[in-house]
Every structure is written in structure tokens, then in C-alpha cells.
C-alpha positions as CSV (number, residue, x, y, z in Angstrom):
1,M,9.5,-22.1,10.8
2,A,11.6,-20.8,7.9
3,T,9.7,-19.1,5.1
4,T,10.8,-18.0,1.6
5,A,11.6,-14.3,1.7
6,P,9.8,-11.9,-0.7
7,E,11.1,-11.5,-4.2
8,V,13.3,-14.5,-4.2
9,S,13.8,-15.6,-7.8
10,A,16.9,-16.5,-9.8
11,D,20.1,-16.4,-7.8
12,P,22.0,-13.1,-8.6
13,S,25.2,-13.4,-10.6
14,R,28.6,-13.6,-8.9
15,S,29.6,-10.3,-10.6
16,F,26.5,-8.6,-9.2
17,I,27.3,-9.7,-5.7
18,A,31.0,-8.9,-6.0
19,V,30.5,-5.4,-7.5
20,N,27.9,-4.4,-4.9
21,L,30.0,-5.8,-2.0
22,A,32.9,-3.9,-3.3
23,I,31.0,-0.6,-3.5
24,C,29.6,-1.0,0.0
25,A,33.0,-1.9,1.4
26,L,34.9,0.9,-0.3
27,L,32.5,3.6,0.7
28,W,31.7,2.4,4.2
29,G,35.3,1.7,4.8
30,S,36.1,5.4,3.9
31,S,33.8,6.5,6.7
32,Y,36.5,5.6,9.2
33,L,38.9,7.8,7.4
34,F,36.5,10.7,7.3
35,I,35.8,10.4,11.0
36,K,39.5,10.2,11.8
37,L,40.1,13.4,9.7
38,M,37.8,15.2,12.1
39,S,40.4,14.6,14.8
40,G,37.9,13.9,17.5
41,Q,36.8,17.5,17.5
42,V,33.1,16.7,16.6
43,P,31.1,14.8,19.2
44,A,29.9,11.3,18.3
45,L,26.2,12.2,18.5
46,A,26.8,15.2,16.3
47,I,28.5,13.0,13.7
48,A,25.7,10.5,13.8
49,A,23.2,13.3,13.3
50,G,25.1,14.9,10.5
51,R,25.5,11.6,8.7
52,G,21.8,10.9,8.9
53,L,20.6,14.3,7.9
54,L,23.0,14.7,5.0
55,G,22.3,11.2,3.8
56,A,18.6,11.9,4.0
57,A,19.0,15.2,2.2
58,A,21.0,13.6,-0.6
59,L,18.5,10.7,-1.0
60,S,15.6,13.2,-0.9
61,L,17.0,15.2,-3.8
62,W,17.5,11.9,-5.7
63,S,13.9,11.0,-5.0
64,L,12.7,14.4,-6.3
65,W,14.9,14.0,-9.4
66,R,13.2,10.7,-10.0
67,R,9.8,12.5,-9.5
68,Q,9.0,10.7,-6.3
69,N,7.8,12.2,-3.1
70,P,10.5,11.9,-0.4
71,L,8.0,11.9,2.4
72,P,6.9,8.5,3.7
73,R,3.7,6.8,2.5
74,R,1.6,5.3,5.3
75,A,2.8,1.8,4.6
76,E,6.4,2.9,4.7
77,I,6.4,4.6,8.1
78,V,7.0,1.4,10.1
79,P,9.8,0.0,7.9
80,W,11.5,3.4,7.9
81,L,11.3,3.8,11.7
82,V,12.5,0.2,12.3
83,L,15.5,0.6,10.0
84,G,16.2,4.1,11.2
85,T,16.5,2.6,14.7
86,T,18.1,-0.8,14.1
87,N,20.5,0.3,11.4
88,G,20.9,3.9,12.3
89,W,20.8,5.9,15.5
90,L,20.7,3.0,18.0
91,P,23.9,1.2,16.9
92,N,25.6,4.5,16.3
93,V,24.9,5.6,19.9
94,L,25.8,2.2,21.3
95,V,29.2,2.2,19.5
96,A,29.9,5.8,20.5
97,Y,29.3,4.9,24.1
98,A,31.2,1.6,24.0
99,L,34.3,3.2,22.4
100,T,34.7,5.8,25.2
101,Q,35.7,2.9,27.5
102,L,36.5,-0.1,25.3
103,P,39.6,-0.3,23.1
104,S,38.9,-0.3,19.4
105,G,40.3,-3.8,18.8
106,P,38.0,-5.8,21.0
107,G,35.1,-3.5,20.0
108,A,35.7,-4.1,16.3
109,M,35.9,-7.9,16.9
110,I,32.6,-7.9,18.8
111,Q,30.9,-6.0,16.0
112,A,32.5,-8.3,13.4
113,A,30.4,-11.1,14.9
114,S,27.4,-9.6,13.1
115,P,27.8,-11.6,9.9
116,L,27.8,-14.8,11.8
117,V,24.7,-13.9,13.9
118,T,23.0,-12.7,10.7
119,A,23.7,-16.0,9.0
120,L,22.3,-18.0,12.0
121,G,19.2,-15.8,12.1
122,A,18.7,-16.1,8.3
123,H,19.1,-19.9,8.6
124,F,16.0,-20.1,10.8
125,F,13.9,-17.3,9.2
126,F,14.4,-17.9,5.5
127,A,14.3,-21.2,3.7
128,E,16.6,-20.1,0.9
129,E,19.3,-19.0,3.5
130,R,20.0,-22.5,4.9
131,L,23.6,-22.8,6.2
132,T,25.9,-25.2,4.5
133,R,29.4,-26.3,5.6
134,R,30.9,-24.0,3.0
135,R,29.0,-21.0,4.3
136,V,29.9,-21.7,7.9
137,G,33.5,-22.2,7.0
138,G,33.6,-18.9,5.1
139,I,32.0,-17.0,8.0
140,L,34.4,-18.5,10.5
141,L,37.3,-17.9,8.2
142,G,36.3,-14.2,7.8
143,M,36.2,-13.8,11.6
144,A,39.7,-15.3,11.9
145,G,40.8,-12.8,9.2
146,V,39.3,-9.9,11.2
147,A,41.1,-11.0,14.3
148,M,44.4,-11.2,12.4
149,L,43.8,-7.8,10.8
150,I,43.2,-6.1,14.2
151,G,46.2,-7.9,15.7
152,P,47.6,-6.9,19.1
153,R,44.7,-4.5,19.7
154,L,42.4,-7.5,20.0
155,F,44.0,-8.3,23.4
156,E,44.0,-4.8,24.8
157,G,42.4,-4.6,28.2
158,G,40.0,-2.0,29.6
159,G,36.3,-1.4,29.2
160,T,33.4,-2.2,31.5
161,A,30.6,-4.8,31.3
162,L,28.3,-2.1,30.0
163,S,30.6,-1.1,27.2
164,V,30.9,-4.8,26.1
165,L,27.1,-5.1,26.3
166,A,26.8,-1.9,24.2
167,M,29.0,-3.4,21.4
168,V,27.0,-6.7,21.6
169,G,23.8,-4.7,21.3
170,A,25.1,-2.8,18.3
171,A,26.0,-6.1,16.5
172,L,22.5,-7.5,17.3
173,S,20.9,-4.3,16.1
174,Y,22.7,-4.5,12.7
175,T,21.7,-8.2,12.5
176,A,18.0,-7.4,13.2
177,A,18.2,-4.7,10.4
178,N,19.7,-7.1,7.9
179,L,17.0,-9.7,8.5
180,Y,14.2,-7.2,8.6
181,V,15.1,-5.6,5.2
182,R,14.8,-9.0,3.6
183,S,11.3,-9.6,5.0
184,V,9.8,-6.2,4.0
185,P,7.1,-6.7,1.4
186,A,7.9,-5.7,-2.2
187,A,5.4,-2.9,-2.2
188,T,7.3,-1.0,0.6
189,G,10.7,-2.5,0.1
190,E,12.2,-0.5,-2.8
191,P,15.9,-0.2,-1.9
192,A,16.3,3.5,-2.5
193,R,13.1,4.3,-0.5
194,L,14.3,2.1,2.4
195,A,17.7,3.8,2.4
196,L,16.0,7.2,2.4
197,G,13.7,6.3,5.2
198,Q,16.5,4.9,7.3
199,Q,18.6,8.0,7.0
200,M,15.6,10.3,7.6
201,F,14.6,8.7,10.9
202,S,18.2,8.0,12.0
203,G,19.2,11.7,11.4
204,T,16.1,13.1,13.0
205,I,16.4,11.0,16.2
206,A,20.2,11.4,16.5
207,T,19.7,15.2,16.2
208,T,17.1,15.2,18.9
209,L,19.4,13.2,21.2
210,A,22.3,15.5,20.5
211,L,20.3,18.7,21.2
212,T,18.8,17.1,24.3
213,F,22.0,15.9,25.9
214,L,24.7,18.1,24.4
215,G,22.9,21.3,23.3
216,P,23.3,23.2,20.1
217,T,27.0,23.9,20.7
218,A,27.7,20.3,19.9
219,F,27.3,21.1,16.2
220,L,29.6,24.1,16.1
221,P,32.8,22.0,15.4
222,V,31.1,20.7,12.3
223,L,31.6,24.1,10.6
224,N,35.3,23.5,10.6
225,H,34.9,20.1,8.9
226,L,32.1,20.7,6.4
227,P,33.8,19.0,3.3
228,T,34.6,16.0,5.4
229,M,31.1,15.8,6.9
230,L,29.6,16.1,3.4
231,A,31.7,13.3,2.2
232,L,30.8,11.2,5.2
233,G,27.0,11.9,4.8
234,V,26.8,11.4,1.0
235,L,29.7,9.2,-0.2
236,A,30.1,7.1,2.9
237,T,26.5,6.9,4.0
238,A,23.7,7.6,1.5
239,I,25.2,5.7,-1.5
240,P,26.4,2.6,0.3
241,V,23.2,2.3,2.3
242,T,21.2,2.3,-0.9
243,V,23.5,-0.3,-2.6
244,F,23.4,-2.4,0.6
245,M,19.6,-2.4,0.6
246,R,19.5,-3.6,-3.0
247,L,22.1,-6.3,-2.2
248,I,20.1,-7.7,0.7
249,R,16.9,-7.8,-1.4
250,A,18.6,-9.6,-4.2
251,A,21.3,-11.8,-2.6
252,G,19.9,-12.3,0.9
253,P,21.2,-11.1,4.3
254,T,23.9,-13.8,4.8
255,R,25.9,-12.7,1.8
256,A,25.2,-9.0,2.1
257,A,26.3,-9.1,5.8
258,M,29.8,-10.1,4.6
259,T,30.5,-6.4,4.1
260,G,31.1,-6.5,7.9
261,Y,34.3,-8.3,7.2
262,L,35.4,-6.2,4.2
263,V,34.9,-2.8,5.7
264,P,37.8,-3.0,8.2
265,T,40.0,-4.3,5.4
266,V,39.3,-1.2,3.3
267,A,39.7,1.0,6.4
268,V,43.2,-0.3,7.0
269,I,44.2,0.1,3.3
270,L,42.9,3.7,3.3
271,G,44.8,4.5,6.5
272,V,48.0,3.3,4.8
273,I,47.4,5.2,1.6
274,V,46.0,8.5,2.9
275,L,47.2,8.7,6.5
276,H,50.6,6.9,5.8
277,E,50.0,4.4,8.6
278,A,52.3,1.4,8.6
279,L,51.1,-1.8,6.9
280,E,52.2,-5.0,8.6
281,L,52.4,-8.5,7.1
282,R,49.7,-9.8,9.4
283,Q,47.3,-7.1,8.0
284,I,48.0,-8.3,4.5
285,L,47.5,-11.9,5.5
286,G,44.3,-11.0,7.5
287,G,42.9,-9.2,4.4
288,C,43.6,-12.2,2.2
289,I,41.9,-14.5,4.7
290,I,38.9,-12.2,4.9
291,L,38.6,-12.2,1.1
292,A,38.8,-16.0,1.0
293,G,36.0,-16.2,3.6
294,V,33.8,-13.8,1.7
295,F,34.4,-15.8,-1.5
296,L,33.3,-19.0,0.1
297,V,30.0,-17.4,1.4
298,T,29.1,-15.3,-1.6
299,T,29.7,-18.0,-4.2
300,T,27.4,-20.5,-2.4
301,P,24.1,-20.6,-4.3
302,R,20.9,-20.0,-2.3
303,K,18.4,-22.8,-2.2
304,V,15.7,-20.9,-4.0
305,G,12.4,-22.6,-3.9
306,A,13.1,-24.4,-0.6
307,S,10.2,-24.8,1.8
């Protein structure tokens, strides 16, 4: 039975949602650029570990600046561990494995299903997140835009059943994280603390996995890409995760999950501007369709007070 999520009050303004979505999309979208600039020289597990540890370090310093203890309180351990797994090291490892066999187009399309799955889950778990025709239309429109944005790569062959299942697992993991954040009690759900805990556990577990399976030498290539790794860990991880946590708490998981459609749009634009990649008409049209879908979903008011 659906319940009203904690801290649901007045519906946040459209400008609040738009600004926070834009920040998340711009910064998370830049992560693709930073990873690409490493030219494949740094192993995926080492990148996941670096992102987590640097993100945790940045957020720990911010906590200290705010005169807060960065170490988890007893009540925070479970939420931090759950988010560090479902929104951190687990999907990172699954995506890294899947993309060793699966082309990026189909992989990105599978992962782009996460906003739809999140909306369906929120519909059943939270009374104020009931799906309407407008929301369903916006979500489906966004998926169509992502398909157009990816273009011919969507139909590339290759990959195994396990690689497809890994991408599906990553999408479901992100969905679980989005829904879980909204259900965390207010006493342990302060967005900056949730972001800190997620990165702390994600980085620690990813580092353990990297050392276990790849050894210490896996981190040596990072030395040649320190500025890029710092940008990835702080700008493209710590900041957007914090903003995203705040967005879920205020606007609900359905609208916050629309970042999953905006991020590839930003990644394409940055590839054109920084890496001088060609921009095709279908990519422009795909980006416009995505924005239209996001507009439909994010401007639909929640049914606050529903039971």
C-alpha cells in the first residue's frame, strides 16, 4: 500500500526543480568527458574507487567546515551502506563489466529505463507520486529522445546475456537507491550527510575490490591523470550527488530521476564543445525531445496529502 513519504509538504517551485536538475545534469554529464580524457588508461574499478574516495574526502572537509563530525552516527550506518551499494560501487561495477562486452548504445538505452522504473516504483510506494497520463507521456517521450540521441549505436550487436543482465541490474540498483532516499526518516536523511555516506562506503568498497582483484598497480595510472580524477571526484561526483539527494527529498524520486535523461544530452554537448565531436541533426532533435519529456514530468504537481 502506498504511503506518504517523509517531509512531504508544499510542492517545490518549478525554478527549484529546474535549477537542481540542471546542476545534476551538467556535472554528472561532465563525468563522461573526464573519463574519456583518461583515454582508457585507468581501470574501471580504480576510477570507481577514486571517484568515491575523492567525493568522500571533499564532503568530509565540507562537514568539518560546517562543524559536523564526518563519521557516521549509529542511525546513519544502514542508510549510508545501502546507498553506497545501490547508488555507488554496485552499479559502477555492473556497468564497467557490461561495457566490456556490450556496445555503449544499447547499454545506455537499458540504463535510461531507470526513470521509468523509478516512476513505476514510486507510484506504488508513495501516495504523492501517483502516475498521471502527463507523467507517463513525459517519461516515454524522454526514452524516445534518448533513443534518437544514441542513434545508430542503439542497434549495434554484440554482448552476452550476462552483460545485458548487468546493465539491467545497474538500472534497478539506481532505481532502488532513488526510492530508498525518499523513504529515509528526516532524522537521518539530511542530503549532505546521505551524499557523504554514499561516497564513503562506495569508495571504500570499490577500493577493496580493486586491490583484491587488480592489485595496487591498478592505481598507478591515476598519477598521470590527477587533475582529471580530482575533477571527476569533486565536480562530477560529490557536488551533484549532494544536490540530487536534496532534489529527491524535496521533489520526489520520479522527477529527480529525470536526470537520467538529461545526463546523456549534456555528455553529447560537451563532447562536441571540448572533444570536437560531430553534432548531428538527430542529436539536436533527440535533446529537444528529452527536454520536452522532462518538462512534462517535472511540471506535474505532486498529490501532496494523498492517502
